[in-house]
N, C-alpha and C positions, 0 to 999 in steps of 0.2 A: 490687669486693668479691671476696674469695677464694671458691673453690668450697666450701671447708670451712665458711666462715661462712654461705654460702647454704644448704648442706644442714642446718646447725645451725638456721637460721631456719625451714626447712621442717619439721624435726622438732618444733620448738617449736610451730609452727602446728598440726601434726597432733595433738600432745598436748593443746593448749589449746582447739581448737574442738570442738564437739559432733560426734558421729558423724553425726547427722542433717544437720548443716550440711555436712559433707564429702560425704555422699551426694548432696545437692542439687548441689554443685559437680561431682561425678562425672557426675551425670545431665545437666546442662547441657553439660558437656564432650563427653559421648557424642553428644548431639544435634547439636552444632556440627561435630564431626568427621564425622558421617554426612552432613551437608549439604555440607561443604567437600571431603572426600576419601572418597567412598563405598567405594573399593577398600580403603583402609587400615582403614576402619571395619569391613569384613567380617572382616579378619584380627584386629581387636581383640575380636571376639565370643569368641575363645578365652579371654580373661580372664574373661568372664562364665561360660563353661562350667566353668572351673577353680573359680571361687568357688562356684557352685551344687553342683558335685560334691563339693567339700570339706565344705560344709554337710551334704549328704546322707550323706557318709561318716561324719561325726562324730556325727550325730543318733541313730542306733540304739544306738550304744555309750553315748552320754550318757544316753539314756532308761533303758537296761538297768541301768547302774551306779547312777544316781541313785535310781531307784525301789527297787532292792534295798537300797542303803545307807540310804535314809530310812526304809524299813519296818523293817529290822533294828535301827536306832537309834531307833525310833518313840517319840515322846512322846505322852502322853495328849491326847485332844481333837480329833484330826484326822478321826476317822471321821464325826462329825456334819457337818463341813465338806464332806467329799467328797460325801456324799449331796446336800447343798445345791448344790454346783457342778454335779453331773450333772443335777439338776432344772432348774437355770438353762439348761444347754446344750439340754436337750430342749424346754423352753418357748420359748427363743429361736429354735430351728430351726423349730418348728411355727408360731410367729407370723410368721416371715419368709415361710413358704409361704402362709399365709392372706393376708398383704399382697399377695403376688404374684398370687393369684387375683383379689382385689379390683381391683388395678391393671389386670390383663389384661381384666377386664370393663368397666372405666371407659374404658380406652384400647385398644380392640382393635387389634392389629397383625397384618398378614398378611406372609407371607414368600414369596419365589420358590422353588418347589420344582423342583429340576433333575433330570436323568436320574440313574441309579443311582450310588452311591458305592461304593468298594471295600469288600469284606466285612470287618466287624469281628466281635467275638464278645460282644455285650452279654448280660446276664442276662435270662431270660425272665419271671420273676415275683419278687415280694417274698420268697417262701419261698427262692428260689435265692440271693438277696442275703444273707438271714440265714444260710442254710446255709454259704455261703462265709465269712461272718463267724465262725461256730463253728469251721469247719475251720482258719481262720487262728489262732484262739486255741490250738488244740491242735497247732500246728506245731512241728517240731523247732527247738530254740533256735538252733542254728548257722545253719540255713536262714532262720529269722526275721530274724536279724541281717544275713545276706547279702542277703536280698531286701527288707530294710527293711519287713517286715510288722509294723506297730506293735502290732497286737492280740496277736500271738504274743510279741513282745518284752515287752510289758506283763505278759502272763500269767506268763511265766517270771520276770520281775523281781519281781512281787508274790509268786509262789510261793516263790522262793528267799529273798526278804526275810522272809517269815513264818517259814520254816524256820530262818533264821539269827537270829531274835530270841532264841533260847536259846543262842546261841554264846557263846564267851568274849569278855570285853571287848576283848581284844587283836585278835580277829578283826573285831569291829565297828569298831575303830579303823582297821584296814587298809582296810576298805570305805569308811569316811569319807574316808581319805586318797586312795583311788582316785577317789572322786567329785570331790574338790577338784582332782585332777590333770586329769581329763577336762574339768572346767569351765574350767580354765586354758587348755587347748588350744582349747576353743570360743571363748574370748575372743580368742585370737590370730586365729582364722579370721574372726571378726566384724569385726576391725579392718580387714580387707581388703575390706569391703563397698563402699566408694566406688569402688575400682578395678573390682571385679566388676560393679557396676551400670553403670559407664561402658561396659564391654564389652558388657553385655546391651543397653543402649539403642542404642549405636552399631551393633551387628550387626542388631538388629531393624529400625531405621529404614532402614538401608542396603539391607536385603533386601526388606522389604515396602512401604516408603513409607507415606504416610498416605492415599493415594487410595483404597485398597481398602476403607476403612471408610465412605466416603460413602454407598454403596448401602444399607448396613445401619444407618444412623444412627438411624432410628426405633426399631428393635428394641433397639439398644444403649442408646438414651435411656431406654426403659422398664426395661431390666435394671439399668442403673447408677442410675437414679432410685430404684427399689425398694431397692437396696443402700444408697443414701445415706439413705433414710428409716429403714431398720433401724439404720444406724450412728448417726444423729443424733437419732432420735426414739424408736424402740421400745427399743433397748438402754439408752439413758439412763433411760427409764421403769422398765425391769426393774431396773437398778442402784439407782435411787432407792428402790424397794420394799425393798431390802436395807439400804442405808446411811442412808436418811432424811436425806440432805444433798445439796447441789448435785452431781450426778454428772458434770457436764461437764469439770472439771479432769482427772478420772480417764479419761474417755472420750477426750479429746483427747491425753492422754499416751500412751494405748495406740495410738491411730491414728497418732500421730507416730512413736513409737519402734518399733512392731511392724508397723503397716499399711504404712509406706513400704517397708521391706525386703521384706515379703511381696508387695507389688504387683509388684516387679521379679523376685523369684526365682520367683514363681508356683508355689510348692510349700509346702503346710502343713507337710510333713515337714521341709523344709530350714529352715523358720522356727522350728522347736522350740528350737534353741539360742538364737536371738535372744529368744524369749519368756521362756525361763528366766532369761536375763540381766536382762530387764526386771522380771520378778516379784521377783527378788532385790533389784533397785534400789529397788522401791517397798515393800520390807519385807514381802513375803508369806512366810508360814512355809514353809520348804523341804519339810517333810513333806507339805504340800498340793500345792504347785505341781509338785513332781517327778513326781507321779502325774497331776494334773489337766490339765497342759498337753499331754503326749503323748496323753492320752485325748481331749482337745479336738481335737487334730489329726486324730483319727479319727472322732469322733461329733458335734462341734459344727460343723454345716455349714449355717448359715443361708444363706450365699451360694449354695451348691449347690442348696438347696431352691428358691431364687428362680429360678436358671437352669433347672432341670428344669421347674418350673411354667410360667414365662413362655414358654419355647420350645415346650412341648407345647401350650399354649393358643393360641399363634400359629399352629401347624399346624392346630389345631381350627378357628380362624376362617378360615384359608385354604381348607380343604376344605369349609367350610360345615356342619360337624357341629354339631347343636344340643346344648348342654350346659346342664343345670339346675344351680342353685347347689349342690345336694346332692352331685352327682357331682364338681363342681369342688372341694368341700370334701374329699371322699374323696381326690381327687388330691393335696391338700396333705398329708394324712396319709401317703399313699404316698410323696410326694416327700420328706417329712421322714424317713421310715424309710429310704428308698433313699439319701438324702443321707448318713445315718450310715454307710452301707456304701461310700460313694464313696472311691476310693483317693486317698491324699494326693499324687497326682502331677498335673502340669499336664494339664488337660482330663479329669480323672477323673470329674467329674460328668456330662459329656456322654454317656458310654456308658450312663448310667442313663435317658436320655430314652426309648428304645424301650420300656422297662418301663412308664413312665407313659403313653406313647402307646397301649400295648396296652389300657389301661382303656377307651379310646374306640373300640376295634376297628380301629385303624389298622394296615394291613399293615406288615411289617417293612421293606420297601424304602423306603416313605415315611418311616418313623421314622428310617432311616439317613440319609436326605437332610437331616432336621432336624439330625442330628448333624453332617453336613457343613457346614451353615450355622453351627452352633455353633463349628466349628473356624475358620471364616473370621473371625467376630467375636471369636474367642478371644483375639486379641492384646490387646484391652481387657477383654472380659468376664472372662476367666480371672484377669487381674491384679486386677480390682476384687473378684471373688469371694474370691480368696485373702486379699486385704488385709482384707476384712470378717471372714471365718472366723477368721483367725489372730489379729487384734487382739482379737476377742471372747473368745478363749481366756483371755487374760490379764485382760481386763476382768471376766469373770464369776468367775474365780478370786479376784481381788482383792476383788470385791464380797462374795463369800461369806466371805472371810477377815475383812473389816472388820465384817460383820454379826455374826460369831461373837465378835470382840473386844468389840463393844459389849454383847453379851448375856452375856459370861462374867464 
């Protein structure tokens, strides 16, 4: 067979198979390459870095332009839906934290606390987290885009969008054209997901291997178990209250199309373009998802709330600190609030653990050791956490949108 016919067949396969199917092929290929040729696999990690960086590069611009364009061209009826989406985000994050408290009391896990870890700079209290959040909102717009500070990007996008609602129709049309152009670029980047994920998997397995996780399997089991219950029981119940029909087709679509890529990119911010493409595919109104999805990447952090709660209570059990249920419940409120301030980068939620640990009077060096343990199990924990957080952004946005359509 000629090479041109072969490449034609490959192109047909790429265009005809689903992206998820291709990602699974890339994933398996990455694992096989890491097992057979670890040296080559390490060099393949570059593909993963390029893919994640491309997603991170395009996401702030996408959020800024889409939010501004959709508010400037705003049609009636989105306001009530946005309020509903935000309420779902907050309820979902809080319930995830409560579940983590219950699970930690039912299945107490202890962890090995080691000598000191190098210094990081975690926030001291909830006020500081909220203060940082407010400062992020009033950031310089160019700086916000450069640093991928989504609170700042959203604030400027909303502000300019509102100001441009009284602009000429031709200006609004230019904005709409801009948003379509950026969306087209995003679609091109997402097409490269299978290659990127192959690189990420090959590099990770070749570098860390699987052995490192055996010691921490119980803690991981508790964390991932909580996340699975949220994804497969709590979230579907929340969605059912909105749409009053079987929530599972929607839940599985979000986990499959958004959760899989988020699992490997390990960044809520990098997954924003993927989520926007999915929301468009399942016919959510662009006026809603263009604002709710980037907002979700910042404040819808059920997975982060679970991580903060479970790791903090594991340290509490290890040190033999007695905790009544009331203070554990207070921990879930703090974890939920702190999780909303977690940065959308890999490992962002771990730096908020010292904040939760300080509730129980733990010294900072012990708290930083818990963070160290978090980074060791982060290979799996961070992936599962991001998959839960990011797929829930689309899930709740779609649920609020369907609820509204039923009642309008």
